[in-house]
N, CA, C and O atoms as a printed pandas DataFrame, in Angstrom:
     atom_number atom_name residue_name chain_id  residue_number  x_coord  y_coord  z_coord
0              1         N          MET        A               1    2.305  -13.031  -14.768
1              2        CA          MET        A               1    1.289  -11.702  -14.101
2              3         C          MET        A               1    1.675  -10.928  -15.247
3              4         O          MET        A               1    2.747  -11.054  -15.838
4              5         N          LYS        A               2    0.625  -10.006  -15.579
5              6        CA          LYS        A               2    0.525   -9.283  -16.721
6              7         C          LYS        A               2    1.481   -7.840  -16.085
7              8         O          LYS        A               2    1.843   -7.787  -14.910
8              9         N          VAL        A               3    1.742   -6.889  -16.969
9             10        CA          VAL        A               3    2.158   -5.664  -16.250
10            11         C          VAL        A               3    1.409   -4.935  -15.869
11            12         O          VAL        A               3    1.759   -4.148  -14.989
12            13         N          HIS        A               4    0.356   -4.915  -16.277
13            14        CA          HIS        A               4   -0.932   -4.008  -15.778
14            15         C          HIS        A               4   -1.373   -4.829  -14.442
15            16         O          HIS        A               4   -2.037   -4.107  -13.698
16            17         N          GLU        A               5   -1.236   -5.762  -14.089
17            18        CA          GLU        A               5   -1.119   -6.226  -12.917
18            19         C          GLU        A               5   -0.104   -6.172  -11.481
19            20         O          GLU        A               5   -0.286   -6.132  -10.264
20            21         N          LYS        A               6    0.904   -6.194  -12.300
21            22        CA          LYS        A               6    1.992   -5.423  -11.524
22            23         C          LYS        A               6    2.152   -4.013  -11.224
23            24         O          LYS        A               6    2.320   -3.482  -10.126
24            25         N          ILE        A               7    2.076   -3.512  -12.332
25            26        CA          ILE        A               7    1.477   -2.168  -11.803
26            27         C          ILE        A               7    0.592   -1.811  -10.147
27            28         O          ILE        A               7    0.939   -1.355   -9.057
28            29         N          ARG        A               8   -0.721   -2.336  -10.771
29            30        CA          ARG        A               8   -1.389   -2.567   -9.543
30            31         C          ARG        A               8   -1.119   -3.215   -8.097
31            32         O          ARG        A               8   -1.529   -2.740   -7.038
32            33         N          LEU        A               9   -0.642   -3.945   -8.189
33            34        CA          LEU        A               9    0.043   -4.506   -6.942
34            35         C          LEU        A               9    1.033   -3.579   -6.381
35            36         O          LEU        A               9    1.012   -3.265   -5.191
36            37         N          MET        A              10    1.843   -3.164   -7.159
37            38        CA          MET        A              10    3.106   -2.195   -6.789
38            39         C          MET        A              10    2.186   -0.685   -6.201
39            40         O          MET        A              10    2.537   -0.129   -5.160
40            41         N          ARG        A              11    1.177   -0.244   -6.915
41            42        CA          ARG        A              11    0.538    0.370   -6.326
42            43         C          ARG        A              11   -0.097    0.444   -4.966
43            44         O          ARG        A              11   -0.227    1.330   -4.122
44            45         N          VAL        A              12   -0.412   -0.707   -5.063
45            46        CA          VAL        A              12   -1.380   -1.279   -3.631
46            47         C          VAL        A              12   -0.295   -1.219   -2.572
47            48         O          VAL        A              12   -0.506   -0.666   -1.492
48            49         N          SER        A              13    1.060   -1.881   -2.927
49            50        CA          SER        A              13    1.817   -2.226   -1.356
50            51         C          SER        A              13    2.269   -0.867   -1.492
51            52         O          SER        A              13    3.256   -0.929   -0.759
52            53         N          LYS        A              14    2.242    0.241   -1.888
53            54        CA          LYS        A              14    2.976    1.549   -1.633
54            55         C          LYS        A              14    1.501    2.257   -0.918
55            56         O          LYS        A              14    1.643    3.439   -0.605
56            57         N          ALA        A              15    0.366    1.758   -0.687
57            58        CA          ALA        A              15   -1.126    2.198   -0.207
58            59         C          ALA        A              15   -1.290    3.410   -0.832
59            60         O          ALA        A              15   -1.863    4.330   -0.247
60            61         N          TRP        A              16   -0.668    3.580   -2.439
61            62        CA          TRP        A              16   -1.319    5.188   -3.004
62            63         C          TRP        A              16   -2.823    4.831   -3.847
63            64         O          TRP        A              16   -2.922    3.839   -4.569
64            65         N          SER        A              17   -3.777    5.656   -3.660
65            66        CA          SER        A              17   -4.601    5.745   -4.617
66            67         C          SER        A              17   -4.591    5.510   -5.797
67            68         O          SER        A              17   -3.477    5.691   -6.287
68            69         N          GLN        A              18   -5.637    5.052   -6.761
69            70        CA          GLN        A              18   -5.179    5.319   -8.414
70            71         C          GLN        A              18   -5.034    7.107   -8.566
71            72         O          GLN        A              18   -4.183    7.555   -9.333
72            73         N          GLU        A              19   -5.805    7.909   -7.887
73            74        CA          GLU        A              19   -5.824    9.020   -7.855
74            75         C          GLU        A              19   -4.019   10.070   -7.593
75            76         O          GLU        A              19   -3.648   11.162   -8.023
76            77         N          GLU        A              20   -3.592    9.401   -7.024
77            78        CA          GLU        A              20   -1.902   10.064   -6.132
78            79         C          GLU        A              20   -1.394    9.402   -7.526
79            80         O          GLU        A              20   -0.857   10.196   -8.299
80            81         N          MET        A              21   -1.512    7.823   -8.018
81            82        CA          MET        A              21   -0.655    7.793   -8.870
82            83         C          MET        A              21   -0.987    8.432  -10.082
83            84         O          MET        A              21    0.014    8.921  -10.606
84            85         N          ALA        A              22   -2.055    8.612  -10.737
85            86        CA          ALA        A              22   -1.971    9.383  -11.826
86            87         C          ALA        A              22   -1.826   11.125  -11.801
87            88         O          ALA        A              22   -2.063   11.730  -12.846
88            89         N          GLU        A              23   -1.401   11.938  -10.475
89            90        CA          GLU        A              23   -1.465   12.634  -10.396
90            91         C          GLU        A              23    0.517   12.877  -10.522
91            92         O          GLU        A              23    1.195   13.699  -11.139
92            93         N          LYS        A              24    0.764   12.092   -9.904
93            94        CA          LYS        A              24    2.391   11.741  -10.178
94            95         C          LYS        A              24    3.098   11.348  -11.635
95            96         O          LYS        A              24    4.210   11.636  -12.075
96            97         N          LEU        A              25    2.070   10.619  -12.170
97            98        CA          LEU        A              25    2.315   10.490  -13.768
98            99         C          LEU        A              25    1.401   11.439  -14.177
99           100         O          LEU        A              25    0.614   10.932  -14.976
100          101         N          ALA        A              26    1.143   12.778  -13.933
101          102        CA          ALA        A              26    0.683   13.744  -14.669
102          103         C          ALA        A              26   -0.382   13.277  -16.020
103          104         O          ALA        A              26   -0.386   13.484  -17.234
104          105         N          MET        A              27   -1.216   12.568  -15.080
105          106        CA          MET        A              27   -2.441   12.196  -16.503
106          107         C          MET        A              27   -4.009   11.666  -15.440
107          108         O          MET        A              27   -4.092   11.145  -14.328
108          109         N          SER        A              28   -4.778   11.994  -16.179
109          110        CA          SER        A              28   -6.344   11.753  -15.900
110          111         C          SER        A              28   -6.235   10.434  -14.921
111          112         O          SER        A              28   -5.486    9.542  -15.320
112          113         N          VAL        A              29   -6.980   10.222  -13.563
113          114        CA          VAL        A              29   -7.664    8.821  -13.315
114          115         C          VAL        A              29   -8.047    8.315  -14.192
115          116         O          VAL        A              29   -7.498    7.214  -14.227
116          117         N          SER        A              30   -8.954    8.473  -15.310
117          118        CA          SER        A              30   -9.340    7.501  -15.976
118          119         C          SER        A              30   -8.293    6.838  -16.800
119          120         O          SER        A              30   -8.251    5.623  -16.999
120          121         N          GLY        A              31   -7.534    7.625  -17.220
121          122        CA          GLY        A              31   -6.129    7.269  -18.118
122          123         C          GLY        A              31   -5.328    6.195  -17.596
123          124         O          GLY        A              31   -5.021    5.193  -18.242
124          125         N          TYR        A              32   -4.851    6.544  -15.866
125          126        CA          TYR        A              32   -4.351    5.852  -15.338
126          127         C          TYR        A              32   -5.027    4.373  -14.967
127          128         O          TYR        A              32   -4.439    3.292  -14.976
128          129         N          SER        A              33   -6.157    4.576  -14.700
129          130        CA          SER        A              33   -7.025    3.417  -14.639
130          131         C          SER        A              33   -7.157    2.141  -15.497
131          132         O          SER        A              33   -6.916    0.969  -15.206
132          133         N          LYS        A              34   -7.632    2.734  -16.702
133          134        CA          LYS        A              34   -7.149    1.921  -18.170
134          135         C          LYS        A              34   -5.958    1.427  -17.915
135          136         O          LYS        A              34   -5.918    0.205  -18.052
136          137         N          ILE        A              35   -4.828    1.998  -17.550
137          138        CA          ILE        A              35   -3.325    1.440  -17.668
138          139         C          ILE        A              35   -3.438    0.161  -16.956
139          140         O          ILE        A              35   -3.112   -0.926  -17.432
140          141         N          GLU        A              36   -4.025    0.405  -15.530
141          142        CA          GLU        A              36   -4.109   -0.986  -14.661
142          143         C          GLU        A              36   -5.017   -2.000  -14.898
143          144         O          GLU        A              36   -4.955   -3.089  -14.327
144          145         N          ARG        A              37   -5.980   -1.656  -15.829
145          146        CA          ARG        A              37   -7.103   -2.513  -16.370
146          147         C          ARG        A              37   -6.477   -3.386  -17.684
147          148         O          ARG        A              37   -6.968   -4.425  -18.126
148          149         N          GLY        A              38   -5.604   -2.889  -18.052
149          150        CA          GLY        A              38   -4.970   -3.303  -19.592
150          151         C          GLY        A              38   -5.831   -2.895  -20.253
151          152         O          GLY        A              38   -5.989   -3.665  -21.200
152          153         N          GLU        A              39   -6.574   -1.993  -20.287
153          154        CA          GLU        A              39   -7.018   -1.488  -21.209
154          155         C          GLU        A              39   -6.672   -0.604  -22.497
155          156         O          GLU        A              39   -7.327   -0.371  -23.513
156          157         N          THR        A              40   -5.555   -0.248  -22.130
157          158        CA          THR        A              40   -4.745    0.579  -23.181
158          159         C          THR        A              40   -3.327   -0.006  -23.300
159          160         O          THR        A              40   -2.745   -0.746  -22.506
160          161         N          LYS        A              41   -2.878    0.525  -24.546
161          162        CA          LYS        A              41   -1.196   -0.167  -24.756
162          163         C          LYS        A              41   -0.536    1.236  -23.877
163          164         O          LYS        A              41   -0.831    2.426  -23.987
164          165         N          SER        A              42    0.393    0.603  -23.046
165          166        CA          SER        A              42    1.638    1.350  -22.464
166          167         C          SER        A              42    2.758    1.962  -23.482
167          168         O          SER        A              42    2.770    1.265  -24.496
168          169         N          TYR        A              43    3.299    2.571  -23.525
169          170        CA          TYR        A              43    3.940    2.820  -24.831
170          171         C          TYR        A              43    5.792    3.343  -23.598
171          172         O          TYR        A              43    5.870    3.995  -22.557
172          173         N          ILE        A              44    6.544    2.869  -24.175
173          174        CA          ILE        A              44    8.088    2.698  -23.280
174          175         C          ILE        A              44    8.114    3.765  -22.605
175          176         O          ILE        A              44    8.482    3.786  -21.431
176          177         N          PRO        A              45    7.674    4.932  -23.344
177          178        CA          PRO        A              45    8.227    6.349  -22.279
178          179         C          PRO        A              45    7.201    6.258  -20.805
179          180         O          PRO        A              45    7.545    6.488  -19.646
180          181         N          LYS        A              46    6.142    5.931  -21.213
181          182        CA          LYS        A              46    4.659    5.877  -20.194
182          183         C          LYS        A              46    5.423    4.803  -19.034
183          184         O          LYS        A              46    5.688    5.112  -17.873
184          185         N          MET        A              47    5.666    3.592  -19.629
185          186        CA          MET        A              47    6.590    2.449  -18.883
186          187         C          MET        A              47    7.425    3.356  -18.270
187          188         O          MET        A              47    7.036    3.651  -17.140
188          189         N          GLU        A              48    8.425    3.893  -18.617
189          190        CA          GLU        A              48    9.756    4.482  -17.875
190          191         C          GLU        A              48    9.202    5.279  -16.730
191          192         O          GLU        A              48    9.525    5.139  -15.550
192          193         N          GLN        A              49    8.402    6.061  -17.175
193          194        CA          GLN        A              49    7.982    7.029  -16.345
194          195         C          GLN        A              49    7.208    6.221  -14.981
195          196         O          GLN        A              49    7.651    6.566  -13.886
196          197         N          ILE        A              50    6.389    5.456  -14.975
197          198        CA          ILE        A              50    5.656    4.563  -14.315
198          199         C          ILE        A              50    7.063    3.846  -12.942
199          200         O          ILE        A              50    7.315    4.144  -11.775
200          201         N          ALA        A              51    7.491    3.099  -13.673
201          202        CA          ALA        A              51    9.019    2.871  -13.060
202          203         C          ALA        A              51    9.833    3.474  -12.277
203          204         O          ALA        A              51   10.290    2.989  -11.242
204          205         N          GLU        A              52   10.170    5.045  -12.909
205          206        CA          GLU        A              52   10.663    5.860  -12.110
206          207         C          GLU        A              52    9.577    6.065  -10.626
207          208         O          GLU        A              52    9.924    6.000   -9.447
208          209         N          VAL        A              53    8.682    6.234  -10.991
209          210        CA          VAL        A              53    7.822    6.710   -9.340
210          211         C          VAL        A              53    7.545    5.496   -8.798
211          212         O          VAL        A              53    6.831    5.613   -7.801
212          213         N          PHE        A              54    7.825    4.406   -9.059
213          214        CA          PHE        A              54    8.240    3.171   -7.813
214          215         C          PHE        A              54    9.446    3.167   -7.569
215          216         O          PHE        A              54    9.828    2.567   -6.565
216          217         N          ASP        A              55   10.309    3.780   -8.348
217          218        CA          ASP        A              55   11.761    3.708   -8.094
218          219         C          ASP        A              55   12.748    2.417   -8.092
219          220         O          ASP        A              55   13.773    2.228   -7.438
220          221         N          VAL        A              56   11.975    1.445   -9.218
221          222        CA          VAL        A              56   12.427    0.657   -9.868
222          223         C          VAL        A              56   13.072    0.380  -11.107
223          224         O          VAL        A              56   12.366    1.175  -11.726
224          225         N          ASP        A              57   13.752   -0.038  -11.909
225          226        CA          ASP        A              57   14.201   -0.679  -12.935
226          227         C          ASP        A              57   13.252   -0.904  -13.894
227          228         O          ASP        A              57   12.204   -1.515  -13.682
228          229         N          LEU        A              58   13.640   -0.348  -15.126
229          230        CA          LEU        A              58   12.068   -0.683  -15.919
230          231         C          LEU        A              58   11.999   -1.968  -16.320
231          232         O          LEU        A              58   10.888   -2.429  -16.583
232          233         N          MET        A              59   13.233   -2.828  -16.448
233          234        CA          MET        A              59   13.398   -4.254  -16.868
234          235         C          MET        A              59   12.368   -4.639  -15.530
235          236         O          MET        A              59   11.212   -4.924  -15.843
236          237         N          GLU        A              60   12.649   -4.660  -14.351
237          238        CA          GLU        A              60   12.087   -4.976  -13.509
238          239         C          GLU        A              60   10.584   -5.122  -13.366
239          240         O          GLU        A              60    9.947   -6.083  -12.935
240          241         N          LEU        A              61    9.982   -3.468  -14.016
241          242        CA          LEU        A              61    8.636   -3.768  -14.212
242          243         C          LEU        A              61    8.300   -4.301  -15.068
243          244         O          LEU        A              61    7.099   -4.572  -15.039
244          245         N          LEU        A              62    8.822   -4.613  -15.892
245          246        CA          LEU        A              62    8.388   -5.676  -17.571
246          247         C          LEU        A              62    8.596   -6.883  -17.491
247          248         O          LEU        A              62    8.192   -7.665  -18.351
248          249         N          SER        A              63    9.418   -7.332  -16.198
249          250        CA          SER        A              63    9.809   -9.038  -16.199
250          251         C          SER        A              63    8.660   -9.495  -15.733
251          252         O          SER        A              63    7.842   -8.824  -15.103
252          253         N          PHE        A              64    8.540  -10.892  -16.088
253          254        CA          PHE        A              64    7.053  -11.872  -16.257
254          255         C          PHE        A              64    7.297  -12.908  -15.215
255          256         O          PHE        A              64    6.356  -13.553  -14.754
256          257         N          GLY        A              65    8.757  -13.128  -14.755
257          258        CA          GLY        A              65    9.212  -14.100  -14.308
258          259         C          GLY        A              65    8.148  -14.346  -12.673
259          260         O          GLY        A              65    7.714  -13.415  -11.995
260          261         N          GLU        A              66    7.990  -15.505  -12.445
261          262        CA          GLU        A              66    6.900  -15.895  -11.322
262          263         C          GLU        A              66    7.757  -15.634  -10.100
263          264         O          GLU        A              66    7.214  -15.374   -9.026
264          265         N          ARG        A              67    9.652  -15.719  -10.274
265          266        CA          ARG        A              67    9.709  -15.717   -8.925
266          267         C          ARG        A              67   10.830  -14.575   -9.048
267          268         O          ARG        A              67   11.986  -14.863   -8.736
268          269         N          HIS        A              68   10.545  -13.418   -9.451
269          270        CA          HIS        A              68   11.151  -12.335   -9.131
270          271         C          HIS        A              68   10.697  -11.392   -8.598
271          272         O          HIS        A              68    9.655  -10.867   -8.990
272          273         N          LEU        A              69   11.466  -10.916   -7.459
273          274        CA          LEU        A              69   11.238  -10.087   -6.389
274          275         C          LEU        A              69   11.326   -8.793   -6.673
275          276         O          LEU        A              69   12.091   -8.305   -7.505
276          277         N          TYR        A              70   10.391   -8.090   -5.852
277          278        CA          TYR        A              70   11.041   -6.372   -6.090
278          279         C          TYR        A              70   10.808   -5.571   -4.460
279          280         O          TYR        A              70    9.838   -5.742   -3.723
280          281         N          LEU        A              71   11.777   -4.849   -4.248
281          282        CA          LEU        A              71   12.065   -4.139   -3.533
282          283         C          LEU        A              71   11.312   -2.881   -3.542
283          284         O          LEU        A              71   11.763   -2.337   -4.550
284          285         N          ILE        A              72   10.468   -2.106   -3.057
285          286        CA          ILE        A              72    9.696   -1.429   -3.215
286          287         C          ILE        A              72   10.194   -0.523   -1.888
287          288         O          ILE        A              72    9.974   -0.911   -0.741
288          289         N          SER        A              73   10.826    0.612   -2.162
289          290        CA          SER        A              73   11.184    1.491   -1.202
290          291         C          SER        A              73   10.275    2.237   -0.579
291          292         O          SER        A              73    9.616    2.640   -1.538
292          293         N          ASP        A              74    9.705    2.777    0.543
293          294        CA          ASP        A              74    9.213    3.771    1.190
294          295         C          ASP        A              74    9.960    4.929    1.345
295          296         O          ASP        A              74   10.821    4.651    2.179
296          297         N          ASN        A              75   10.125    6.395    0.887
297          298        CA          ASN        A              75   11.336    6.929    1.391
298          299         C          ASN        A              75   10.529    7.836    2.883
299          300         O          ASN        A              75   11.224    8.358    3.755
300          301         N          ASN        A              76    9.443    7.852    2.899
301          302        CA          ASN        A              76    8.825    8.411    4.248
302          303         C          ASN        A              76    9.363    7.861    5.302
303          304         O          ASN        A              76    9.691    8.638    6.198
304          305         N          ASN        A              77    9.562    6.663    5.466
305          306        CA          ASN        A              77    9.732    5.927    6.743
306          307         C          ASN        A              77   11.132    5.292    6.519
307          308         O          ASN        A              77   11.613    4.791    7.535
308          309         N          HIS        A              78   11.783    5.225    5.537
309          310        CA          HIS        A              78   12.869    4.876    5.426
310          311         C          HIS        A              78   12.796    3.114    5.264
311          312         O          HIS        A              78   13.795    2.457    5.558
312          313         N          SER        A              79   11.673    2.508    4.828
313          314        CA          SER        A              79   11.457    1.218    5.013
314          315         C          SER        A              79   11.562    0.486    3.751
315          316         O          SER        A              79   12.294    0.923    2.864
316          317         N          GLY        A              80   10.761   -0.802    3.565
317          318        CA          GLY        A              80   10.708   -1.399    2.178
318          319         C          GLY        A              80    9.832   -2.518    2.239
319          320         O          GLY        A              80    9.633   -3.309    3.162
320          321         N          THR        A              81    9.391   -2.456    1.208
321          322        CA          THR        A              81    8.232   -4.041    1.170
322          323         C          THR        A              81    8.901   -4.746    0.213
323          324         O          THR        A              81    9.133   -4.097   -0.807
324          325         N          ILE        A              82    9.388   -6.193    0.232
325          326        CA          ILE        A              82    9.680   -7.146   -0.992
326          327         C          ILE        A              82    8.246   -7.907   -0.964
327          328         O          ILE        A              82    7.676   -8.320    0.046
328          329         N          ILE        A              83    7.766   -8.002   -2.400
329          330        CA          ILE        A              83    6.912   -8.651   -2.880
330          331         C          ILE        A              83    7.287   -9.689   -4.003
331          332         O          ILE        A              83    8.181   -9.405   -4.800
332          333         N          ASN        A              84    6.749  -10.651   -4.063
333          334        CA          ASN        A              84    6.856  -12.057   -5.096
334          335         C          ASN        A              84    6.101  -11.215   -6.180
335          336         O          ASN        A              84    5.414  -10.265   -5.804
336          337         N          SER        A              85    6.213  -11.570   -7.703
337          338        CA          SER        A              85    5.356  -11.355   -8.269
338          339         C          SER        A              85    4.056  -12.241   -8.662
339          340         O          SER        A              85    3.390  -12.075   -9.684
340          341         N          SER        A              86    3.828  -13.182   -7.691
341          342        CA          SER        A              86    2.658  -13.765   -7.606
342          343         C          SER        A              86    1.424  -12.961   -6.768
343          344         O          SER        A              86    1.416  -12.223   -5.783
344          345         N          THR        A              87    0.494  -13.440   -7.586
345          346        CA          THR        A              87   -0.543  -12.663   -6.927
346          347         C          THR        A              87   -0.791  -12.918   -5.490
347          348         O          THR        A              87   -1.247  -12.023   -4.778
348          349         N          GLU        A              88   -0.494  -14.177   -4.997
349          350        CA          GLU        A              88   -0.831  -14.818   -3.507
350          351         C          GLU        A              88   -0.121  -14.227   -2.670
351          352         O          GLU        A              88   -0.558  -13.972   -1.548
352          353         N          LEU        A              89    1.133  -13.892   -3.067
353          354        CA          LEU        A              89    1.923  -13.027   -1.924
354          355         C          LEU        A              89    1.627  -11.670   -1.701
355          356         O          LEU        A              89    1.641  -11.021   -0.655
356          357         N          ALA        A              90    1.296  -11.277   -3.122
357          358        CA          ALA        A              90    0.457   -9.450   -3.003
358          359         C          ALA        A              90   -0.298   -9.570   -2.141
359          360         O          ALA        A              90   -0.198   -8.900   -1.113
360          361         N          PHE        A              91   -1.275  -10.480   -2.341
361          362        CA          PHE        A              91   -2.331   -9.965   -1.621
362          363         C          PHE        A              91   -2.085  -10.939   -0.047
363          364         O          PHE        A              91   -2.903  -10.418    0.710
364          365         N          GLU        A              92   -1.536  -11.791    0.553
365          366        CA          GLU        A              92   -1.041  -11.858    1.749
366          367         C          GLU        A              92   -0.316  -11.208    2.330
367          368         O          GLU        A              92   -0.118  -11.274    3.543
368          369         N          ASN        A              93    0.306  -10.320    1.399
369          370        CA          ASN        A              93    0.908   -8.828    2.210
370          371         C          ASN        A              93   -0.015   -7.990    2.476
371          372         O          ASN        A              93    0.135   -7.481    3.587
372          373         N          GLN        A              94   -1.343   -7.467    1.635
373          374        CA          GLN        A              94   -2.306   -7.007    1.998
374          375         C          GLN        A              94   -3.258   -7.209    2.925
375          376         O          GLN        A              94   -4.098   -6.391    3.301
376          377         N          LYS        A              95   -3.076   -8.567    3.366
377          378        CA          LYS        A              95   -3.795   -9.246    4.647
378          379         C          LYS        A              95   -3.091   -8.854    5.556
379          380         O          LYS        A              95   -3.617   -8.250    6.491
380          381         N          LEU        A              96   -1.960   -9.046    5.535
381          382        CA          LEU        A              96   -1.327   -8.716    6.976
382          383         C          LEU        A              96   -1.134   -6.984    7.348
383          384         O          LEU        A              96   -1.049   -6.502    8.477
384          385         N          HIS        A              97   -1.099   -6.280    6.092
385          386        CA          HIS        A              97   -1.218   -4.650    6.526
386          387         C          HIS        A              97   -2.779   -4.320    7.304
387          388         O          HIS        A              97   -2.974   -3.483    8.185
388          389         N          LEU        A              98   -3.491   -4.973    6.867
389          390        CA          LEU        A              98   -5.043   -5.290    7.490
390          391         C          LEU        A              98   -4.963   -5.976    9.075
391          392         O          LEU        A              98   -5.518   -5.567   10.095
392          393         N          ILE        A              99   -4.442   -6.669    8.970
393          394        CA          ILE        A              99   -4.461   -7.081   10.206
394          395         C          ILE        A              99   -3.369   -6.251   11.243
395          396         O          ILE        A              99   -3.473   -6.175   12.467
396          397         N          ILE        A             100   -2.518   -5.778   10.565
397          398        CA          ILE        A             100   -1.802   -4.549   11.377
398          399         C          ILE        A             100   -2.456   -3.409   12.101
399          400         O          ILE        A             100   -2.250   -3.016   13.249
400          401         N          SER        A             101   -3.586   -2.796   10.863
401          402        CA          SER        A             101   -4.282   -1.569   10.813
402          403         C          SER        A             101   -5.163   -2.144   11.933
403          404         O          SER        A             101   -5.343   -1.434   12.922
404          405         N          HIS        A             102   -5.690   -3.275   11.879
405          406        CA          HIS        A             102   -6.869   -3.235   13.084
406          407         C          HIS        A             102   -6.383   -3.683   14.249
407          408         O          HIS        A             102   -7.119   -3.756   15.233
408          409         N          LYS        A             103   -5.372   -3.963   14.286
409          410        CA          LYS        A             103   -4.366   -4.154   15.604
410          411         C          LYS        A             103   -4.536   -2.758   16.211
411          412         O          LYS        A             103   -5.088   -2.491   17.278
412          413         N          ASP        A             104   -3.954   -1.900   15.329
413          414        CA          ASP        A             104   -3.614   -0.630   15.760
414          415         C          ASP        A             104   -4.895    0.262   16.281
415          416         O          ASP        A             104   -4.867    1.015   17.254
416          417         N          GLU        A             105   -5.957    0.032   15.475
417          418        CA          GLU        A             105   -7.043    0.434   15.624
418          419         C          GLU        A             105   -7.722   -0.103   16.956
419          420         O          GLU        A             105   -8.363    0.733   17.594
420          421         N          THR        A             106   -7.677   -1.010   17.303
421          422        CA          THR        A             106   -7.857   -2.059   18.668
422          423         C          THR        A             106   -6.877   -1.392   19.864
423          424         O          THR        A             106   -7.261   -1.260   21.026
424          425         N          ILE        A             107   -5.853   -1.086   19.492
425          426        CA          ILE        A             107   -5.017   -0.660   20.942
426          427         C          ILE        A             107   -5.551    0.686   21.141
427          428         O          ILE        A             107   -5.615    0.992   22.332
428          429         N          VAL        A             108   -5.949    1.570   20.327
429          430        CA          VAL        A             108   -6.594    2.743   20.157
430          431         C          VAL        A             108   -7.382    3.327   21.074
431          432         O          VAL        A             108   -7.412    4.379   21.713
432          433         N          HIS        A             109   -8.296    1.897   20.903
433          434        CA          HIS        A             109   -9.591    1.773   21.318
434          435         C          HIS        A             109   -9.870    1.301   22.719
435          436         O          HIS        A             109  -10.946    1.479   23.289
436          437         N          LEU        A             110   -8.628    0.572   23.333
437          438        CA          LEU        A             110   -8.734    0.095   24.505
438          439         C          LEU        A             110   -8.151    0.861   25.294
439          440         O          LEU        A             110   -8.247    0.668   26.506
440          441         N          LYS        A             111   -7.229    2.170   24.649
441          442        CA          LYS        A             111   -6.676    2.898   25.555
442          443         C          LYS        A             111   -7.619    4.080   25.832
443          444         O          LYS        A             111   -7.271    4.962   26.618
444          445         N          GLN        A             112   -8.515    4.107   25.358
445          446        CA          GLN        A             112   -9.516    5.444   24.885
446          447         C          GLN        A             112  -10.900    4.792   26.613
447          448         O          GLN        A             112  -11.363    5.439   27.553
448          449         N          GLU        A             113  -11.047    3.315   26.206
449          450        CA          GLU        A             113  -11.676    3.037   27.157
450          451         C          GLU        A             113  -11.047    2.904   28.853
451          452         O          GLU        A             113  -11.803    3.117   29.801
452          453         N          ILE        A             114   -9.556    2.520   29.060
453          454        CA          ILE        A             114   -9.222    2.483   29.905
454          455         C          ILE        A             114   -9.288    3.808   30.804
455          456         O          ILE        A             114   -9.497    4.011   32.000
456          457         N          ALA        A             115   -8.945    4.825   29.414
457          458        CA          ALA        A             115   -8.898    6.399   29.938
458          459         C          ALA        A             115  -10.693    6.675   30.522
459          460         O          ALA        A             115  -10.680    7.220   31.625
460          461         N          TYR        A             116  -11.749    6.477   30.135
461          462        CA          TYR        A             116  -13.057    6.486   30.599
462          463         C          TYR        A             116  -13.286    5.749   31.350
463          464         O          TYR        A             116  -14.303    6.083   31.957
464          465         N          LEU        A             117  -12.582    4.183   31.939
465          466        CA          LEU        A             117  -12.878    3.787   33.044
466          467         C          LEU        A             117  -12.138    4.259   34.309
467          468         O          LEU        A             117  -12.584    4.007   35.429
468          469         N          LYS        A             118  -11.167    4.845   34.141
469          470        CA          LYS        A             118  -10.165    5.672   35.285
470          471         C          LYS        A             118  -11.367    6.765   35.638
471          472         O          LYS        A             118  -12.080    6.653   36.635
472          473         N          ILE        A             119  -11.483    7.856   34.653
473          474        CA          ILE        A             119  -12.337    8.537   34.988
474          475         C          ILE        A             119  -13.834    8.286   35.950
475          476         O          ILE        A             119  -14.333    9.073   36.755
476          477         N          MET        A             120  -14.312    6.943   35.555
477          478        CA          MET        A             120  -15.436    6.621   36.313
478          479         C          MET        A             120  -15.463    6.165   37.855
479          480         O          MET        A             120  -16.390    6.172   38.665
480          481         N          LEU        A             121  -14.100    5.758   37.979
481          482        CA          LEU        A             121  -13.584    5.208   39.132
482          483         C          LEU        A             121  -13.121    6.389   40.030
483          484         O          LEU        A             121  -12.996    6.243   41.245
484          485         N          GLU        A             122  -12.879    7.532   39.413
485          486        CA          GLU        A             122  -12.400    8.713   40.245
486          487         C          GLU        A             122  -12.957    9.225   41.319
487          488         O          GLU        A             122  -12.406    9.573   42.363
488          489         N          PRO        A             123  -14.480    9.272   40.924
489          490        CA          PRO        A             123  -15.290    9.940   42.103
490          491         C          PRO        A             123  -15.922    8.713   43.172
491          492         O          PRO        A             123  -16.721    8.911   44.087
492          493         N          HIS        A             124  -15.234    7.232   42.713
493          494        CA          HIS        A             124  -15.658    6.708   43.692
494          495         C          HIS        A             124  -14.436    6.315   44.796
495          496         O          HIS        A             124  -14.730    5.970   45.941
496          497         N          SER        A             125  -13.303    6.387   44.422
497          498        CA          SER        A             125  -12.040    6.148   44.912
498          499         C          SER        A             125  -12.015    7.736   45.664
499          500         O          SER        A             125  -10.984    7.900   46.316
500          501         N          LYS        A             126  -12.810    8.723   45.681
501          502        CA          LYS        A             126  -12.490    9.716   46.373
502          503         C          LYS        A             126  -13.525    9.873   47.657
503          504         O          LYS        A             126  -13.378   10.454   48.733
504          505         N          VAL        A             127  -14.655    9.103   47.095
505          506        CA          VAL        A             127  -15.653    8.893   48.699
506          507         C          VAL        A             127  -15.495    7.835   49.391
507          508         O          VAL        A             127  -16.253    7.586   50.328
508          509         N          ASP        A             128  -14.471    7.024   49.043
509          510        CA          ASP        A             128  -14.229    5.967   49.581
510          511         C          ASP        A             128  -13.390    6.227   50.715
511          512         O          ASP        A             128  -13.477    5.663   51.806
512          513         N          VAL        A             129  -12.446    7.256   50.334
513          514        CA          VAL        A             129  -11.098    7.688   51.384
514          515         C          VAL        A             129  -11.366    8.472   52.129
515          516         O          VAL        A             129  -10.523    8.875   52.931
């Protein structure tokens, strides 16, 4: 996996947009997107800055080993995500996040439906009593 692909996967695993990442790096969105597409040379100072944003060592960011694991911490909720540098594992992680998101949306919808059904039943229960 190439470094620019790894950067994209790390950003996606944090659920950050390209705009957020560009802001963290104090650069334009188009400039950052070129990094993710591998269309620009990334110099060591910029790579150090990207590693700092992801809270990983520069060597972890630049490593190419397919068996290398990354712990990406999320300081907002004190949790972390471990991803392998293989594309398949990262996309599996994305898929699982979508499944969880869909589950949460379904729960909210069902709670709303239950509340609506309770309201619909109230007049009938008062008439029957």
